[in-house]
C-alpha positions as CSV (number, residue, x, y, z in Angstrom):
1,M,-4.9,37.1,-7.9
2,F,-4.7,35.7,-11.5
3,Y,-5.7,36.8,-14.7
4,N,-8.3,34.6,-16.5
5,R,-7.2,33.1,-19.9
6,Y,-8.4,36.3,-21.8
7,G,-6.5,38.5,-19.3
8,E,-9.5,40.5,-18.5
9,D,-10.7,39.5,-15.1
10,F,-9.1,38.3,-11.9
11,I,-9.7,34.9,-10.1
12,T,-8.3,34.0,-6.6
13,K,-5.7,31.4,-6.0
14,S,-8.7,29.4,-4.3
15,E,-10.8,29.9,-7.5
16,L,-8.0,28.7,-9.6
17,M,-7.5,25.3,-7.6
18,L,-11.0,24.6,-7.8
19,L,-10.9,25.0,-11.5
20,F,-8.2,22.4,-11.5
21,N,-9.7,20.3,-9.1
22,N,-13.0,19.9,-10.8
23,K,-11.4,18.1,-13.4
24,I,-11.9,15.1,-11.4
25,D,-14.3,14.4,-8.9
26,F,-12.0,13.0,-5.7
27,S,-14.7,13.2,-3.0
28,D,-15.7,9.8,-3.0
29,M,-11.9,8.6,-3.3
30,V,-9.5,7.3,-0.8
31,M,-5.6,7.5,-1.6
32,N,-2.9,5.3,0.1
33,C,0.6,6.8,0.5
34,M,3.3,4.4,1.3
35,G,6.4,5.9,2.2
36,D,9.2,6.7,4.9
37,S,10.0,9.3,7.2
38,L,9.2,11.9,4.2
39,T,5.7,10.8,4.0
40,Y,5.3,10.5,7.8
41,G,6.5,14.0,8.3
42,Y,9.3,13.4,10.3
43,I,11.1,16.2,11.9
44,N,13.0,14.6,14.8
45,S,12.3,11.8,17.3
46,S,9.7,13.7,19.3
47,S,8.1,15.7,16.8
48,R,6.5,15.7,13.0
49,L,5.1,18.0,10.6
50,E,1.5,19.2,11.4
51,K,0.7,18.8,7.8
52,P,2.5,15.9,6.0
53,Y,1.9,15.8,2.2
54,P,-1.0,13.1,2.4
55,S,-2.8,15.5,4.9
56,L,-2.6,18.5,2.4
57,L,-3.3,16.0,-0.4
58,E,-6.7,14.9,1.2
59,K,-7.9,18.7,2.0
60,N,-6.8,20.3,-1.3
61,L,-8.2,17.4,-3.7
62,N,-11.2,17.0,-1.6
63,L,-10.5,13.4,-1.1
64,K,-12.7,11.2,0.9
65,K,-9.7,10.0,3.0
66,C,-5.7,10.2,2.3
67,N,-4.0,7.3,4.5
68,N,-0.6,8.1,5.5
69,Y,1.6,4.6,5.7
70,G,5.0,6.5,6.2
71,I,7.2,5.1,8.8
72,T,10.5,6.5,9.8
73,G,13.6,4.6,8.7
74,T,11.8,2.1,6.5
75,T,13.2,0.8,3.3
76,I,11.6,-0.1,-0.1
77,A,13.6,-3.6,0.2
78,N,13.1,-6.4,2.6
79,T,15.4,-5.6,5.5
80,N,12.8,-5.9,8.3
81,A,9.2,-6.2,9.1
82,N,8.6,-2.7,8.5
83,S,9.9,-2.7,5.0
84,M,7.5,-1.1,2.1
85,C,7.4,-4.3,0.2
86,N,6.1,-6.1,3.5
87,R,3.5,-3.8,4.4
88,I,1.4,-3.5,0.9
89,T,-1.4,-5.9,2.8
90,D,-1.7,-3.5,5.6
91,M,-2.8,-0.7,3.3
92,E,-6.8,0.0,2.9
93,N,-8.7,-1.9,0.6
94,G,-10.9,0.0,-2.1
95,A,-8.4,3.0,-2.4
96,K,-8.4,4.3,-6.0
97,I,-5.3,6.3,-6.0
98,I,-1.5,4.8,-4.7
99,S,1.5,6.2,-4.2
100,I,5.1,4.8,-3.2
101,L,7.8,7.2,-2.3
102,G,11.0,5.5,-0.8
103,G,14.9,4.9,-1.8
104,T,16.5,7.1,0.6
105,N,16.8,4.6,3.5
106,D,17.7,1.9,0.9
107,K,20.7,3.8,0.0
108,T,21.7,5.0,3.5
109,N,21.2,1.1,4.4
110,N,23.6,-0.1,1.6
111,V,20.7,-2.0,0.1
112,P,22.1,-4.1,-3.0
113,L,20.5,-2.4,-6.2
114,G,19.9,-5.6,-8.5
115,D,18.5,-5.2,-12.0
116,I,15.1,-5.2,-13.5
117,S,15.1,-8.9,-14.0
118,S,15.6,-9.5,-10.2
119,T,12.7,-11.0,-7.9
120,D,14.4,-11.0,-4.8
121,N,12.9,-8.8,-2.7
122,T,16.2,-8.0,-0.5
123,N,17.6,-5.8,-3.3
124,F,16.2,-2.6,-4.5
125,Y,14.8,-3.7,-8.2
126,G,13.3,-6.8,-6.7
127,A,11.4,-5.2,-3.8
128,L,10.1,-2.5,-6.0
129,K,9.1,-5.1,-8.5
130,S,7.4,-7.2,-5.7
131,I,5.3,-3.8,-4.3
132,V,4.0,-3.2,-8.0
133,T,3.0,-6.6,-8.5
134,Q,1.2,-6.9,-5.1
135,L,-0.6,-3.5,-5.6
136,I,-1.9,-4.8,-9.1
137,S,-3.2,-8.0,-7.2
138,K,-4.5,-6.2,-4.2
139,Y,-6.4,-3.3,-6.1
140,G,-7.4,-5.2,-9.3
141,S,-5.6,-2.9,-11.7
142,N,-4.3,-4.4,-15.1
143,Y,-3.6,-3.6,-18.5
144,T,-7.6,-3.8,-19.6
145,T,-9.5,-2.5,-16.6
146,Y,-8.1,0.6,-14.9
147,K,-9.5,0.3,-11.4
148,V,-6.9,2.4,-9.5
149,F,-4.3,4.9,-10.3
150,I,-0.8,3.7,-9.1
151,F,2.2,5.7,-9.4
152,L,6.0,5.9,-8.0
153,I,7.7,8.8,-6.6
154,T,11.6,9.0,-6.8
155,P,13.5,10.2,-3.7
156,T,14.6,13.7,-3.3
157,H,18.2,15.3,-3.3
158,S,19.6,15.4,0.5
159,S,22.8,16.9,2.0
160,I,24.3,13.5,1.1
161,S,22.7,11.9,-1.9
162,D,25.8,12.3,-4.2
163,K,28.1,10.7,-1.5
164,P,28.3,7.0,-2.5
165,N,27.4,4.2,0.0
166,N,29.4,1.5,1.1
167,L,28.4,-0.5,-2.2
168,G,29.6,2.6,-4.1
169,L,25.6,3.5,-4.9
170,T,24.6,7.2,-5.1
171,L,20.8,8.2,-4.2
172,K,20.5,8.8,-8.1
173,D,21.0,5.0,-8.9
174,Y,18.1,4.3,-6.7
175,R,16.1,7.1,-8.4
176,D,17.1,5.6,-11.8
177,A,16.0,2.1,-10.5
178,V,12.5,3.7,-9.6
179,I,12.2,4.9,-13.1
180,D,13.2,1.9,-14.7
181,V,10.8,-0.2,-12.7
182,G,7.9,2.3,-13.8
183,T,8.7,1.9,-17.3
184,F,8.7,-1.9,-17.0
185,Y,5.3,-2.2,-15.6
186,G,4.0,1.2,-17.4
187,I,3.1,3.0,-14.4
188,P,3.5,6.7,-14.1
189,V,6.8,7.9,-12.2
190,L,6.8,11.5,-10.3
191,D,10.6,12.4,-10.6
192,L,11.0,14.5,-7.3
193,Y,14.7,14.2,-7.4
194,S,14.7,16.5,-10.7
195,K,11.7,18.5,-10.1
196,S,11.7,19.3,-6.3
197,R,14.0,22.2,-6.3
198,L,16.1,20.3,-3.8
199,S,19.7,19.9,-4.3
200,Q,22.9,19.9,-2.3
201,N,22.7,23.4,-2.4
202,T,19.3,24.2,-1.2
203,V,19.0,22.1,1.9
204,G,17.6,25.2,3.6
205,Y,14.2,23.4,2.6
206,T,15.1,20.7,4.9
207,Y,15.3,20.7,8.9
208,D,18.6,18.5,8.8
209,G,19.5,18.0,5.2
210,V,17.0,15.0,4.6
211,H,13.7,16.0,6.4
212,W,11.4,18.5,4.5
213,K,10.4,21.6,6.5
214,Q,6.4,22.4,6.5
215,E,6.4,25.4,4.3
216,Y,8.5,23.3,1.7
217,V,5.9,20.7,1.8
218,E,2.8,23.1,1.5
219,Y,4.6,25.2,-1.2
220,I,6.5,22.9,-3.5
221,I,6.2,19.1,-2.7
222,E,2.4,18.9,-2.2
223,P,1.4,21.1,-5.1
224,I,3.8,18.9,-7.4
225,I,2.4,15.6,-6.3
226,R,-1.2,17.1,-6.6
227,N,-1.0,18.2,-10.2
228,F,0.8,15.3,-11.2
229,I,-2.3,13.3,-10.0
230,I,-4.8,15.8,-11.6
231,N,-2.7,15.4,-14.9
232,N,-1.8,11.9,-14.9
233,M,-5.0,10.1,-13.7
234,V,-7.1,8.2,-16.1
235,Y,-10.5,9.1,-15.3
236,P,-13.2,8.1,-14.8
237,L,-11.8,4.7,-13.3
238,L,-13.8,1.8,-14.2
């Protein structure tokens, strides 16, 4: 239970959520979530979360649909056919909200970082820029007509995030690149790296030091993403 703003009466948690969610009517909107195993809801090779964050967003925002395009092991950069930069064309047309979450596997697979001037999709900067430009082309969002809300999400800490890969890069280097690309295109970035309460000292939120537990997704990750959408989305979309 919570006090209302005058501190006189109580409202329930569900009523409070309704007040927040009523700022925007999501009931006719489709959301596409592109990502890796964290989006997919990976637990191990034979099981996944019952409710990954896209499923929870669909329910809690009252979305028409929230598509989960998470594939375990995938990178932002072009390393194989399942890489995120190669799967934008597979995403449902007509979506109004698009999120991209990646970087953990790029670090693990020693993907070169590149820089903000890169157009090479085999490095991280170039691939993420390619993703953004593909999204702008596919969904018709530009700087004069806002038809879709696109945002990037940085990877969260893991048990090995501060350990350099073979290129001498840590996860923070890839996180910083996500923020750079968001700034370059004027696209909002949700920095889960700093806001998710995960660190090398809080890996109890995960099954294996990387993959999130269901309770962590329900009580921390999904609410952070949901509130980011509510507070940053330009509405109504034209």
